[in-house]
C-alpha positions, 0 to 999 in steps of 0.5 A: 381786708383782715382784722387783729384785735391786738393791734394797738391804735397807730397813734400809740406805736412806738419806734426806735430812736432815730440814729445814724443810717445802718445797714439791715435786710429786708424780710426776704434777706435783701440787704438794705441802707435803713434811714431813721433820721428826719434830715436823711430820710427827707434828703432821700425823698428830694433826691432824684437819683433814688427810685422806686425798687420793684422787687418781684416778690413784692408784687400784691395787685395787678393794679398798683404792680403793674409795670405801667402803675403810677406807684412804679414809675420814675423820671420822664414817664413819671413827671409826663404823668404827673404834669397831666393833673398838676393843675387840678390839685394846686392849692389855688384849684382846690381852693375853688373845690372847697365849697363842694368839699364843704357841702358835702361834709355839711350833708354827712353831717346833717344826715348823721343828727337826723340819725340820732344818737348812738352812730358809726362814724365810719358807715355815716362820715369817714367811709361816704365822704371821701367817696362823695368827694371824689365822685363829685370830683370825677363826675361819676353819679353810676357807681354805688359805693360798694363797688367803689369799696371793694376796688379799693380795698383790693388794690392793696389787698391783704395777703389772705385774700384770694388772687382770683378776687383780686384780679377780678376786682382789678379788671372790673375796675380797669374797665370802669376807668377805661369807659369813663376815659372814653365817654369823657373824650366824646362828652368833656365836662368840668370834672378832673377826667375831662381834665386829664384827658385834655391834658394827656391828649395835648402832652402826647406820648402817654400810653392809654394804660398808663392814663387808666392805672393812673385814673384808678390810682387817684381814685384809690389814693383819694379815697382809701388814704382819706378815710383812713386818716380821718378815722384814725385821727378821730379815734385819737382826738374822741379817745384821748384828747377829747377836752380839745374837741370843742375848739375844733369846731369854734375855729376852723384854723385850729381844726387844720393845724390838729389835722396837719399834726396828726397826719404828721403823726399817726402813719396810715398803718404799721411801718413795718407792714409794707416795704417800699425800698428805694434803689440809688442810681449813683454814689453818693453819701448821706449822713456818713454813710456811703451808698453805692449805685444799685444799693436799696435804702429803706426809710422809717417816717415814724422815726423821722417824724418824731425825730427830736433834732427836727421836732423837738418836745413830745409831738403830741403835746400842743396839738394846735402848734404848726409843724416845725418842718414839712410833714414826710407823711405825703412823701417829697420830690418827685413822688410827693402826693399831687392830693396833699391840698385836697386831702388836707382841705378834706381833714380841716373842714371834716373834723370842724364841721362835725366839732362844731355840729357834735362838741359832746361827741364821744366814743363808746368804747375804749380806743384798745377794743376797736376792730381793724379793716387792714390791707397791706397799705391801711389800717383803720378803725372798722368802726367808730361808735359814738355818742352824743 
């Protein structure tokens, strides 16, 4: 992981005003259509005629850029993989998991109280919370947090990480997932892996390598992105909106609204950091632009998420107001994030229980002096020094 003290907090990033589709180029010179308006970006995400474009020069990890990776699948194969886990992540299913998430959250909050101020919220809260939730969901008790952290970080390595380190982490992570699936086939339980194995065996036709990669992808997504969202949200709230902090502790529904709005507004990383082009498989017209079959497109979700045509006024003005339109933060269409309901529950409870226990929680350093943990996918505070 790399750091860059000169980068601004992600909530302070600005983007060009949304406009009509335009032709531009990727850093390697490849021509693309670029979309910035909410309606256009949402249309592309929902249209199955746009598929993931695999650019050889963009490959960074044996886990996430392998041909059988969940992140590279489209069409029938992709939907077959999704069906194996869809039932686990429905809102109804997540409702049954909420007491477990609340138990983990409360334990970490009480551990933080026993530790006493000052403390580092990353070490004590934003990092261990999603790891503990994911371990309980997977039924995993024999892997330490440091190894899991290393595996997930190197799934989206920065350019300075040696290739042999990335390859070694990918091998270890794959072996771990393979052993886990083998164990659950012989000794199934109520955990997610057992459910996935049973569903995959019923579905049939799913190569074992795809299923193993699916497991590692779920672990990375469930841990890394949730930690990133929570850390960046806390940095913004404690550093720039402390006047609303106490309300989060007295009203869980209000905490959910704030989590939804800030997940929508604060990206996981700098928008220009990682390009994920899509490829059109058919001729179509979007926003007056004729996109031909084979054309590449890129999407600016930050600009789209602040498009005044969809989100009028200052989107940060009222954090407790419901979003005017569905967020694009979790993608759309066939690639809509499976774990969105679980992520929302984790963020809502994490903010509510922390604010309820520590209504006077505050940062001890300015937000613009935070050191960053950065990968190819995410950027979040390496430390969040607080007191109360």
